[in-house]
C-alpha positions as CSV (number, residue, x, y, z in Angstrom):
1,M,-58.7,-20.4,104.5
2,E,-56.1,-22.0,102.2
3,R,-55.5,-22.0,98.4
4,L,-57.3,-24.9,96.7
5,D,-54.2,-26.0,94.7
6,K,-52.1,-26.0,97.8
7,L,-54.6,-28.2,99.6
8,L,-54.5,-30.7,96.8
9,A,-50.8,-30.7,96.6
10,A,-50.4,-31.2,100.4
11,T,-52.0,-34.6,100.1
12,G,-48.9,-35.8,98.4
13,R,-50.9,-37.3,95.5
14,W,-50.2,-34.5,93.0
15,S,-47.6,-31.8,92.4
16,R,-48.8,-28.2,92.6
17,K,-48.8,-28.1,88.7
18,E,-50.9,-31.3,88.5
19,A,-53.3,-29.9,91.1
20,K,-53.8,-26.7,89.1
21,A,-54.5,-28.8,86.0
22,L,-57.1,-30.9,87.8
23,I,-58.9,-27.7,89.0
24,K,-58.8,-26.0,85.6
25,S,-60.2,-29.1,84.0
26,G,-63.3,-28.8,86.1
27,R,-62.8,-32.2,87.8
28,V,-62.6,-30.6,91.3
29,L,-65.7,-29.1,92.9
30,V,-66.0,-27.1,96.1
31,D,-69.3,-27.6,97.8
32,G,-70.7,-28.8,94.5
33,Q,-69.6,-25.7,92.6
34,R,-66.8,-25.3,90.1
35,P,-64.1,-22.9,91.6
36,N,-62.9,-19.9,89.7
37,G,-59.4,-21.2,89.7
38,P,-56.5,-22.8,91.6
39,E,-56.0,-19.7,93.7
40,D,-59.4,-19.8,95.3
41,K,-59.4,-19.8,99.1
42,V,-61.2,-22.7,100.7
43,P,-62.7,-22.7,104.2
44,P,-61.9,-25.7,106.5
45,E,-65.5,-27.0,106.4
46,A,-65.7,-27.1,102.6
47,L,-66.5,-30.4,100.8
48,L,-64.1,-31.1,98.0
49,T,-64.8,-33.7,95.4
50,L,-62.8,-35.1,92.5
51,D,-64.8,-36.6,89.7
52,G,-67.8,-36.6,92.0
53,R,-66.0,-38.4,94.8
54,P,-65.2,-36.8,98.2
55,L,-61.6,-35.7,98.5
56,A,-60.1,-35.4,101.9
57,A,-58.5,-31.9,102.2
58,D,-56.4,-32.8,105.2
59,R,-54.3,-30.1,106.7
60,Y,-51.7,-32.8,107.5
61,T,-49.5,-34.8,105.1
62,Y,-48.3,-38.3,105.8
63,L,-45.6,-39.9,103.7
64,M,-43.8,-43.3,103.9
65,L,-40.2,-42.9,102.9
66,H,-37.6,-45.7,102.3
67,K,-34.6,-43.9,103.7
68,P,-31.4,-44.8,101.9
69,P,-28.0,-44.8,103.6
70,G,-26.0,-41.5,103.4
71,V,-29.0,-39.3,104.0
72,V,-29.6,-37.4,107.3
73,S,-32.9,-37.8,109.1
74,S,-33.4,-34.0,109.6
75,T,-35.1,-31.1,108.0
76,Q,-31.8,-29.3,107.3
77,D,-28.1,-30.0,107.6
78,P,-25.1,-27.9,106.6
79,R,-23.0,-30.8,105.3
80,D,-25.2,-33.7,104.2
81,P,-28.4,-34.2,102.2
82,T,-31.5,-34.6,104.3
83,V,-34.5,-36.8,103.8
84,L,-36.5,-33.7,102.6
85,T,-34.2,-33.4,99.6
86,L,-35.7,-36.7,98.4
87,L,-39.1,-35.1,98.0
88,P,-40.3,-32.8,95.2
89,P,-40.2,-29.1,95.8
90,H,-43.9,-28.6,96.5
91,L,-43.7,-31.1,99.4
92,Q,-40.5,-29.6,100.8
93,K,-42.5,-26.5,101.6
94,T,-45.3,-28.1,103.7
95,G,-43.5,-28.3,107.0
96,L,-42.8,-32.0,106.9
97,F,-40.4,-33.5,109.4
98,P,-39.2,-37.1,110.1
99,V,-40.9,-38.9,113.0
100,G,-37.8,-40.1,114.9
101,R,-34.4,-40.6,113.4
102,L,-32.4,-43.2,111.6
103,D,-28.7,-43.0,111.7
104,K,-27.0,-41.6,108.6
105,D,-25.7,-45.0,107.6
106,A,-29.0,-46.8,108.4
107,E,-31.9,-47.4,106.0
108,G,-35.5,-48.3,106.0
109,L,-38.9,-47.0,107.1
110,L,-39.3,-43.3,108.0
111,L,-42.6,-41.5,108.4
112,L,-42.6,-37.9,107.3
113,T,-45.5,-35.7,108.5
114,N,-46.4,-32.2,109.6
115,D,-48.7,-33.6,112.3
116,G,-46.9,-32.8,115.5
117,P,-49.4,-34.4,118.0
118,L,-49.3,-37.7,116.1
119,A,-45.5,-37.7,116.0
120,H,-45.4,-37.1,119.8
121,R,-47.7,-40.1,120.3
122,L,-45.6,-42.4,118.2
123,L,-42.4,-41.4,119.9
124,S,-43.6,-41.3,123.5
125,P,-42.1,-44.2,125.6
126,R,-45.4,-44.4,127.5
127,R,-47.1,-45.6,124.3
128,H,-44.9,-48.6,124.0
129,V,-44.9,-48.4,120.2
130,D,-42.8,-51.2,118.6
131,K,-40.0,-50.4,116.3
132,V,-38.6,-53.4,114.4
133,Y,-35.1,-53.4,112.8
134,Y,-33.2,-55.9,110.7
135,V,-29.6,-56.1,111.8
136,E,-26.4,-57.7,110.6
137,T,-23.6,-57.9,113.2
138,E,-20.0,-58.7,113.5
139,G,-20.0,-62.1,115.3
140,S,-22.8,-64.6,115.6
141,L,-25.8,-63.7,117.8
142,T,-26.5,-66.2,120.6
143,P,-29.3,-67.2,123.0
144,E,-27.4,-65.2,125.6
145,D,-27.8,-62.1,123.5
146,Q,-31.5,-62.7,123.3
147,Q,-31.7,-63.1,127.0
148,A,-29.7,-60.0,127.7
149,L,-31.9,-57.8,125.5
150,A,-35.0,-59.4,127.0
151,Q,-33.8,-58.4,130.5
152,G,-32.8,-54.8,129.4
153,V,-29.3,-54.0,128.4
154,T,-27.2,-51.6,130.4
155,L,-25.2,-49.5,127.9
156,R,-21.5,-48.7,128.4
157,D,-22.4,-45.2,129.8
158,G,-24.6,-46.8,132.4
159,T,-27.9,-46.1,130.6
160,L,-30.5,-48.8,131.2
161,C,-32.7,-49.8,128.2
162,L,-36.2,-51.2,128.4
163,P,-36.5,-54.9,127.6
164,A,-36.2,-55.6,123.9
165,R,-36.8,-58.6,121.7
166,L,-34.1,-60.2,119.5
167,E,-35.2,-62.8,117.1
168,R,-32.3,-64.7,115.5
169,L,-32.6,-65.4,111.8
170,E,-31.2,-68.3,109.8
171,A,-27.9,-66.6,109.2
172,P,-26.1,-66.5,112.6
173,Q,-25.1,-62.8,112.2
174,T,-28.6,-61.6,111.4
175,A,-31.7,-60.9,113.5
176,L,-34.8,-58.8,114.0
177,V,-34.6,-56.4,117.0
178,T,-37.8,-54.9,118.4
179,I,-37.6,-51.9,120.8
180,Q,-40.2,-49.6,122.3
181,E,-38.0,-46.5,122.9
182,G,-35.7,-44.4,120.8
183,K,-32.5,-43.6,122.7
184,Y,-29.5,-42.3,120.6
185,H,-28.1,-45.1,118.4
186,Q,-29.9,-47.5,120.7
187,V,-29.9,-50.7,118.7
188,K,-26.2,-50.2,117.8
189,R,-25.3,-49.5,121.4
190,M,-27.2,-52.4,122.8
191,L,-25.5,-54.9,120.5
192,A,-22.1,-53.2,120.9
193,A,-22.5,-53.8,124.7
194,Q,-22.9,-57.5,123.9
195,G,-19.7,-57.4,121.8
196,K,-21.6,-57.6,118.5
197,P,-21.1,-54.3,116.6
198,V,-23.8,-53.7,113.9
199,R,-22.7,-53.7,110.3
200,R,-26.1,-53.0,108.8
201,L,-29.3,-51.5,110.3
202,K,-32.7,-51.3,108.5
203,R,-36.0,-50.3,110.1
204,L,-38.8,-52.5,108.9
205,A,-41.7,-51.3,111.0
206,M,-42.9,-48.6,113.3
207,G,-46.1,-49.2,115.2
208,P,-48.8,-50.3,112.7
209,L,-46.6,-49.1,109.7
210,T,-44.6,-51.7,107.8
211,L,-42.0,-50.7,105.1
212,D,-43.6,-51.2,101.7
213,P,-41.5,-53.8,99.8
214,Q,-42.4,-52.0,96.6
215,L,-40.6,-48.9,97.7
216,P,-36.9,-48.9,96.6
217,P,-34.4,-46.9,98.7
218,G,-35.0,-43.1,98.2
219,A,-38.6,-43.6,97.1
220,W,-41.7,-42.4,99.0
221,R,-45.5,-42.6,98.8
222,P,-48.5,-41.2,100.7
223,L,-49.9,-43.4,103.4
224,S,-53.0,-45.4,102.5
225,Q,-56.3,-44.7,104.2
226,K,-55.9,-48.0,106.0
227,E,-52.4,-47.0,107.3
228,L,-53.8,-43.6,108.4
229,A,-56.6,-45.2,110.3
230,A,-54.2,-47.5,112.1
231,L,-52.0,-44.6,113.1
232,H,-55.0,-42.6,114.4
233,A,-56.2,-45.6,116.3
234,L,-53.1,-45.0,118.6
235,E,-55.1,-42.0,120.0
236,E,-57.7,-44.3,121.5
């Protein structure tokens, strides 16, 4: 059993204040009945509707965030602002965490959720989930770099990476890099091993999710139903 206003706010579509206003206006029904108020406790099997349309009261929240540089991909940090500080207060209290990490100076797509099983599936190397990054390097990228990544780069500490894909772009110092694992600073370390230090790193895609071009750095939005369906299809 969970408070009705908390359930609505957990979807990411409304703040707690906005959820309370919707409930008090009579637009939200629980099993066809008008609730007494926002504090009503709702059982998991209850059917919620908004203006007569079914409203998914998911216990999990899924947000797409365009992480800006300078923010840490963590739930808390003693020195630097974290990605959770980019969210409104009502969402900071729902147990959200970043799925995987982006370096502090990196930017791009980050999924925030409180769905632990889904996060595990996305991050498991056995799932072979593609992660696509835009990179800018010091020094021009070459066919030899492409071949090295395709064969699997050995990092300077002896760690062997799985084969990755490097697609050179028009500017000789830019490329798209696709990996299927998530070792510490992996893209930077792979290219550094090739003598091409990374100056800029931006994640564009993770599995079926692609960074929304309408999201400026620091902005977020709930995942669409289509995006959610694509994520859950990973379970099959």
